[in-house]
VOPAGU-2260 file (C-alpha; in pm, 1 decimal, decimal comma):
REM VOPAGU-2260
SITE   aa  ch    i         X         Y         Z
SITE  MET   A    0     -14,9     -31,9      -6,4
SITE  THR   A    1     128,5     366,7     -26,1
SITE  PRO   A    2     176,7     527,2     280,4
SITE  ARG   A    3     -29,6     847,7     358,9
SITE  PRO   A    4     156,3    1103,8     519,9
SITE  ARG   A    5      27,9    1179,0     851,9
SITE  ARG   A    6     274,7    1473,5     932,9
SITE  SER   A    7       5,6    1690,7    1080,8
SITE  ALA   A    8    -309,1    1591,3    1259,3
SITE  LEU   A    9    -529,7    1911,9    1364,5
SITE  TYR   A   10    -795,9    1900,6    1617,4
SITE  MET   A   11   -1097,9    2127,9    1518,9
SITE  PRO   A   12   -1387,5    2237,8    1715,7
SITE  GLY   A   13   -1680,1    2061,1    1546,7
SITE  SER   A   14   -1872,7    2362,3    1692,6
SITE  ASN   A   15   -1725,2    2606,7    1502,4
SITE  ASP   A   16   -1840,6    2662,2    1165,6
SITE  ARG   A   17   -1561,8    2884,5    1075,0
SITE  ALA   A   18   -1309,7    2656,2    1175,3
SITE  LEU   A   19   -1442,7    2382,5     981,2
SITE  ALA   A   20   -1458,3    2583,3     664,0
SITE  LYS   A   21   -1092,5    2710,3     733,6
SITE  ALA   A   22    -982,6    2354,8     751,7
SITE  ARG   A   23   -1030,3    2343,5     350,7
SITE  THR   A   24    -743,0    2595,7     326,6
SITE  LEU   A   25    -482,0    2465,2     617,0
SITE  PRO   A   26    -158,1    2229,5     502,7
SITE  ALA   A   27    -226,1    1965,0     736,6
SITE  ASP   A   28    -209,7    1655,6     636,9
SITE  VAL   A   29    -499,1    1531,8     866,7
SITE  ILE   A   30    -816,8    1749,0     994,6
SITE  ILE   A   31    -947,7    1556,5    1309,2
SITE  MET   A   32   -1300,2    1726,7    1337,6
SITE  ASP   A   33   -1373,8    1699,7    1718,3
SITE  LEU   A   34   -1695,9    1671,4    1895,5
SITE  GLU   A   35   -1527,0    1560,1    2228,1
SITE  ASP   A   36   -1284,8    1781,8    2411,9
SITE  ALA   A   37   -1323,6    2134,8    2206,6
SITE  VAL   A   38   -1674,5    2099,0    2243,8
SITE  ALA   A   39   -1869,1    2244,2    2577,9
SITE  PRO   A   40   -2206,2    1983,3    2686,3
SITE  GLU   A   41   -2447,3    2254,6    2577,2
SITE  ALA   A   42   -2304,0    2252,8    2210,0
SITE  LYS   A   43   -2229,0    1880,6    2197,3
SITE  ALA   A   44   -2561,9    1796,2    1942,9
SITE  GLU   A   45   -2558,9    2140,4    1751,2
SITE  ALA   A   46   -2138,2    2027,1    1645,0
SITE  ARG   A   47   -2269,0    1702,1    1524,9
SITE  THR   A   48   -2495,6    1800,0    1265,7
SITE  ARG   A   49   -2254,4    2092,9    1200,8
SITE  VAL   A   50   -1962,7    1856,0    1130,2
SITE  ALA   A   51   -2217,6    1613,0     893,5
SITE  GLN   A   52   -2320,4    1920,8     741,8
SITE  ALA   A   53   -1960,5    2029,5     645,8
SITE  LEU   A   54   -1811,9    1662,2     521,7
SITE  GLY   A   55   -2118,5    1701,3     304,4
SITE  ALA   A   56   -2048,2    1982,3     168,2
SITE  GLY   A   57   -1709,8    1824,9      50,4
SITE  GLY   A   58   -1410,7    2039,0     -57,9
SITE  TYR   A   59   -1132,9    1915,9     210,0
SITE  GLY   A   60    -946,5    1799,4    -152,8
SITE  SER   A   61    -669,2    1552,4     -36,9
SITE  ARG   A   62    -670,6    1599,8     302,0
SITE  GLU   A   63    -768,0    1280,3     564,8
SITE  ILE   A   64   -1069,2    1346,3     794,6
SITE  VAL   A   65   -1134,4    1187,7    1063,1
SITE  VAL   A   66   -1400,4    1269,0    1334,8
SITE  ARG   A   67   -1325,3    1236,6    1725,0
SITE  ILE   A   68   -1668,3    1081,0    1872,3
SITE  ASN   A   69   -1766,4    1175,3    2236,2
SITE  GLY   A   70   -1714,6     820,0    2490,4
SITE  LEU   A   71   -1995,5     584,8    2462,8
SITE  ASP   A   72   -1997,7     636,8    2838,7
SITE  THR   A   73   -2118,4     990,6    2795,5
SITE  PRO   A   74   -2440,2    1115,6    2707,4
SITE  TRP   A   75   -2369,9    1186,1    2378,5
SITE  GLY   A   76   -2101,7     928,0    2268,4
SITE  THR   A   77   -2445,6     657,3    2094,4
SITE  ASP   A   78   -2558,3     896,8    1913,0
SITE  ASP   A   79   -2201,5    1019,5    1756,7
SITE  LEU   A   80   -2123,0     666,8    1671,1
SITE  ALA   A   81   -2448,3     617,5    1506,0
SITE  ALA   A   82   -2430,9     976,2    1335,7
SITE  VAL   A   83   -2054,4     927,2    1190,6
SITE  ALA   A   84   -2099,5     581,7    1050,5
SITE  GLY   A   85   -2317,9     728,8     789,7
SITE  MET   A   86   -2066,2    1083,3     728,9
SITE  PRO   A   87   -1877,0    1011,4     454,0
SITE  ALA   A   88   -1488,0    1070,1     665,0
SITE  HIS   A   89   -1217,8     829,8     599,0
SITE  ALA   A   90   -1216,5     722,6     968,5
SITE  VAL   A   91   -1310,2     773,7    1338,2
SITE  LEU   A   92   -1111,3     872,1    1648,9
SITE  LEU   A   93   -1237,8     699,1    1955,8
SITE  PRO   A   94   -1156,7     788,0    2312,4
SITE  LYS   A   95   -1125,8     694,2    2660,9
SITE  VAL   A   96   -1079,0     328,0    2513,5
SITE  GLY   A   97   -1005,0     120,7    2818,5
SITE  ASP   A   98    -928,6    -238,9    2690,0
SITE  GLY   A   99    -963,5    -478,6    2379,1
SITE  PRO   A  100   -1268,4    -609,6    2466,9
SITE  GLN   A  101   -1443,8    -212,8    2537,9
SITE  LEU   A  102   -1284,1    -183,4    2155,5
SITE  ARG   A  103   -1455,6    -475,4    2042,2
SITE  GLU   A  104   -1802,2    -373,6    2132,2
SITE  THR   A  105   -1772,2     -42,2    2020,7
SITE  ILE   A  106   -1652,5    -149,3    1685,2
SITE  ARG   A  107   -1942,3    -401,0    1676,9
SITE  ARG   A  108   -2191,7     -88,0    1761,9
SITE  LEU   A  109   -2054,7     134,6    1461,7
SITE  ASP   A  110   -2100,0    -149,0    1263,0
SITE  GLN   A  111   -2423,1    -208,6    1336,0
SITE  ALA   A  112   -2526,7     147,1    1246,6
SITE  GLY   A  113   -2408,0      82,8     920,6
SITE  GLY   A  114   -2019,3     212,3     949,0
SITE  GLY   A  115   -1852,0    -101,5     879,7
SITE  GLN   A  116   -1632,6      42,5     629,1
SITE  LEU   A  117   -1494,6     291,5     870,4
SITE  PRO   A  118   -1148,4     229,8     970,0
SITE  VAL   A  119   -1099,8     294,9    1341,3
SITE  TRP   A  120    -849,8     529,5    1510,2
SITE  VAL   A  121    -808,4     504,3    1886,5
SITE  MET   A  122    -638,1     748,8    2143,4
SITE  ALA   A  123    -420,4     578,2    2379,8
SITE  GLU   A  124    -497,7     879,2    2657,9
SITE  LEU   A  125    -549,6     663,4    2984,0
SITE  PRO   A  126    -307,4     418,7    3165,0
SITE  GLN   A  127    -553,8      82,9    3124,6
SITE  THR   A  128    -538,9     158,5    2748,6
SITE  ILE   A  129    -139,0     199,9    2742,5
SITE  LEU   A  130    -153,7    -139,6    2911,6
SITE  ALA   A  131    -369,2    -287,0    2678,9
SITE  ILE   A  132    -221,1    -142,3    2391,6
SITE  GLU   A  133    -125,3    -475,9    2265,0
SITE  ALA   A  134    -470,8    -628,6    2248,4
SITE  ILE   A  135    -583,3    -267,6    2097,1
SITE  ALA   A  136    -323,1    -265,0    1804,6
SITE  GLY   A  137    -393,3    -632,7    1730,3
SITE  LEU   A  138    -724,0    -553,1    1556,3
SITE  ALA   A  139    -564,5    -433,2    1311,9
SITE  PRO   A  140    -634,0    -382,3     962,3
SITE  ARG   A  141    -952,6    -189,2    1140,6
SITE  VAL   A  142    -775,6     -23,8    1384,3
SITE  ALA   A  143    -551,7     170,3    1167,8
SITE  VAL   A  144    -374,1     440,9    1394,2
SITE  ILE   A  145    -312,0     491,7    1746,1
SITE  VAL   A  146    -312,9     846,7    1875,0
SITE  MET   A  147    -129,6     955,6    2173,0
SITE  GLY   A  148    -304,9    1169,2    2415,5
SITE  THR   A  149     -65,8    1295,5    2611,2
SITE  ALA   A  150    -211,9    1518,3    2850,0
SITE  ASP   A  151    -507,8    1341,9    2973,3
SITE  LEU   A  152    -233,7    1041,1    3055,8
SITE  GLY   A  153      48,6    1307,9    3195,5
SITE  ARG   A  154    -264,1    1402,7    3417,3
SITE  ALA   A  155    -376,9    1060,4    3506,0
SITE  LEU   A  156       0,0     951,3    3619,2
SITE  ARG   A  157      29,4    1265,2    3814,6
SITE  LEU   A  158     340,0    1410,3    3614,3
SITE  PRO   A  159     493,3    1734,9    3698,6
SITE  ALA   A  160     537,2    1950,0    3382,3
SITE  ASP   A  161     892,1    1859,1    3191,2
SITE  PRO   A  162     989,0    1965,7    2880,2
SITE  MET   A  163    1186,8    1652,2    2827,9
SITE  ARG   A  164     838,2    1444,3    2891,5
SITE  THR   A  165    1072,8    1190,2    3079,5
SITE  GLY   A  166     745,7    1020,6    3269,3
SITE  LEU   A  167     577,3     991,5    2944,0
SITE  LEU   A  168     871,4     792,5    2785,1
SITE  GLY   A  169     754,0     466,2    2869,0
SITE  ALA   A  170     457,4     484,7    2769,8
SITE  LEU   A  171     566,7     593,8    2442,5
SITE  GLY   A  172     760,5     373,6    2325,1
SITE  HIS   A  173     518,4      69,5    2478,9
SITE  CYS   A  174     280,4     258,3    2245,5
SITE  LEU   A  175     528,7     287,9    1926,6
SITE  LEU   A  176     655,2     -95,7    1971,3
SITE  ALA   A  177     251,0    -242,2    2017,7
SITE  ALA   A  178     211,6       7,0    1649,8
SITE  ARG   A  179     461,2    -118,8    1490,8
SITE  ALA   A  180     420,4    -498,3    1554,3
SITE  GLN   A  181     116,0    -439,7    1342,0
SITE  GLY   A  182     189,0    -193,6    1092,5
SITE  LEU   A  183      61,0      65,7    1233,8
SITE  ASP   A  184     111,8     451,7    1170,9
SITE  ILE   A  185     111,9     620,7    1565,4
SITE  LEU   A  186      91,0    1039,5    1598,7
SITE  ASP   A  187     211,7    1192,0    1944,7
SITE  GLY   A  188      30,4    1408,9    2144,9
SITE  VAL   A  189     -59,6    1774,8    2132,1
SITE  PHE   A  190     198,3    2067,6    2262,7
SITE  PRO   A  191     -35,8    2314,0    2441,0
SITE  ASN   A  192     190,4    2608,5    2447,1
SITE  LEU   A  193      82,2    2825,8    2135,9
SITE  ARG   A  194     304,6    3050,9    2193,6
SITE  ASP   A  195     619,2    2853,8    2240,3
SITE  GLU   A  196     739,4    2785,3    1883,9
SITE  ALA   A  197    1084,6    2621,4    2034,0
SITE  GLY   A  198     953,2    2412,9    2214,8
SITE  LEU   A  199     703,7    2293,9    2025,6
SITE  ARG   A  200     998,1    2222,4    1766,6
SITE  ALA   A  201    1187,9    2065,7    2021,5
SITE  GLU   A  202     878,2    1852,6    2089,5
SITE  CYS   A  203     846,2    1758,7    1745,3
SITE  ARG   A  204    1188,8    1629,8    1712,9
SITE  GLN   A  205    1168,3    1453,8    1971,1
SITE  GLY   A  206     862,3    1245,2    1834,7
SITE  LYS   A  207    1022,3    1180,2    1540,4
SITE  ALA   A  208    1331,7    1052,6    1687,2
SITE  LEU   A  209    1143,6     792,5    1892,1
SITE  GLY   A  210     956,6     703,6    1553,6
SITE  PHE   A  211     620,8     910,8    1555,5
SITE  ASP   A  212     509,5     945,6    1206,5
SITE  GLY   A  213     354,7    1287,9    1302,8
SITE  LYS   A  214     184,3    1495,6    1546,3
SITE  THR   A  215    -175,9    1608,5    1682,3
SITE  LEU   A  216    -187,4    2004,5    1710,0
SITE  ILE   A  217    -427,3    2260,6    1811,7
SITE  HIS   A  218    -366,5    2576,4    1642,3
SITE  PRO   A  219    -282,2    2646,6    1268,2
SITE  GLY   A  220     -15,2    2775,1    1381,3
SITE  GLN   A  221     149,5    2474,6    1473,4
SITE  LEU   A  222     124,1    2334,5    1113,0
SITE  ALA   A  223     436,8    2470,3     975,9
SITE  ALA   A  224     719,7    2265,6    1240,1
SITE  ALA   A  225     520,6    1983,6    1212,3
SITE  ASN   A  226     508,6    1900,9     845,4
SITE  GLU   A  227     865,0    2029,2     801,4
SITE  ILE   A  228     983,4    1770,5    1081,2
SITE  PHE   A  229     807,7    1453,4    1003,8
SITE  GLY   A  230     817,1    1565,4     646,2
SITE  VAL   A  231    1088,6    1401,1     427,7
SITE  SER   A  232    1305,9    1687,9     305,1
SITE  ALA   A  233    1399,2    1747,5     -56,6
SITE  ASP   A  234    1790,1    1597,5      27,8
SITE  GLU   A  235    1645,6    1300,1     189,3
SITE  ALA   A  236    1430,6    1249,6    -106,5
SITE  VAL   A  237    1755,2    1237,5    -347,1
SITE  ASP   A  238    1946,0    1053,2    -125,2
SITE  ALA   A  239    1678,3     808,0     -88,2
SITE  GLY   A  240    1664,4     800,2    -480,9
SITE  ARG   A  241    2017,8     719,3    -517,8
SITE  LEU   A  242    2010,8     454,3    -254,3
SITE  LEU   A  243    1695,0     302,0    -460,4
SITE  ALA   A  244    1848,6     292,7    -792,8
SITE  ALA   A  245    2167,5     153,2    -670,2
SITE  TRP   A  246    1990,4    -125,5    -482,0
SITE  GLU   A  247    1780,3    -174,3    -880,9
SITE  SER   A  248    2057,7    -184,3   -1026,5
SITE  ALA   A  249    2275,9    -471,6    -857,7
SITE  ALA   A  250    1929,3    -695,0    -818,9
SITE  ALA   A  251    1955,9    -646,2   -1201,0
SITE  ARG   A  252    2283,4    -806,5   -1202,5
SITE  GLY   A  253    2108,8   -1080,9    -995,1
SITE  GLN   A  254    2322,3    -926,0    -666,9
SITE  GLY   A  255    2164,5    -927,5    -333,1
SITE  ILE   A  256    2360,3    -622,0    -173,7
SITE  ALA   A  257    2468,9    -278,6    -370,3
SITE  VAL   A  258    2741,3     -22,8    -235,6
SITE  LEU   A  259    2666,2     347,9    -267,2
SITE  ASP   A  260    2953,5     606,9     -90,4
SITE  GLY   A  261    3065,8     287,7      65,3
SITE  ARG   A  262    2750,1     192,7     267,2
SITE  MET   A  263    2605,2    -121,9     203,9
SITE  VAL   A  264    2271,3    -156,2      26,0
SITE  GLU   A  265    2015,2    -409,4     106,2
SITE  ARG   A  266    1689,8    -521,3      50,8
SITE  LEU   A  267    1551,1    -367,8     369,9
SITE  HIS   A  268    1697,3       2,2     345,6
SITE  ALA   A  269    1574,2       3,9     -66,7
SITE  GLU   A  270    1238,8     -64,7      91,4
SITE  GLU   A  271    1263,8     234,0     317,3
SITE  ALA   A  272    1348,3     435,8      86,2
SITE  ARG   A  273    1055,6     350,8    -137,0
SITE  ARG   A  274     832,7     406,3     139,7
SITE  LEU   A  275     993,9     778,4     219,4
SITE  LEU   A  276    1015,1     833,8    -163,4
SITE  ALA   A  277     653,7     758,0    -173,0
SITE  LEU   A  278     603,1    1006,0     126,2
SITE  TYR   A  279     762,7    1281,4     -31,1
SITE  ARG   A  280     566,5    1260,2    -333,7
SITE  ALA   A  281     244,6    1258,7    -119,7
SITE  GLY   A  282     355,3    1560,7      81,8
SITE  ASN   A  283     401,6    1766,6    -202,8
SITE  ALA   A  284      90,7    1679,0    -405,2
SITE  PRO   A  285    -164,2    1979,7    -390,6
SITE  GLN   A  286    -416,0    1925,9    -152,4
SITE  ASP   A  287    -653,1    2113,4    -344,9
SITE  ARG   A  288    -792,8    1756,4    -537,0
SITE  GLN   A  289   -1028,2    1567,3    -446,6
SITE  ASP   A  290    -932,0    1199,8    -379,4
SITE  ASP   A  291   -1279,1    1077,4    -341,2
């Protein structure tokens, strides 16, 4: 499968028509239309309607559209699940998932509502979610992406403020292993300080070094940093192209190994080069085209 860029995943409040309209113009790989944290209790039903109307109107081009619903233990979750089953979204994001059986039951209810074609993304934001993440990721391919909810998780773990996120590293690494074991993408949590560009960039670089595919964001001003740091640069694409050419040339001669600039190149390196090139092309394609 061609990898899909998920460098930036921007939460947009489902109750805000202007935000939903602005999302059509933003350089985000993923738009998460939020019915949960970004919406006040009295606006939940209205937000559900506004999101359905925005998706019906279309115009989001190649951006991946995900709807985050409220938990099924809330007064709004059941109606959210039924509504999103009929929306032309690319996926549904499930919050507050405690374990594998709970997730299976939610998926069963989604299917009953007519959403059997809809991929499921899962928030990893509770201690019990982290402990059950292997079973949750094991529901791939129906589960397609893991999304770290570092704010809620840090609060649940009673962690002090720490730019290095020391107390979260164990959970981040555990979720990364579980995601990769099933071939899933995984997105890092949000950076809450809108005025700290240096801090945002540092956290993006840390997430990239840990192995995340991208970062969830809470403001359009954070998009540039995430797209740059989690993206494939032009220089990286050139290097990947050279490596792939060297491998293909050696393979054509019946050789299993190539040498490029003194580096040994094997099949696994060629496969990674193909992935990087596909991400580079996708990340630099116009977003105003429709992909549906």
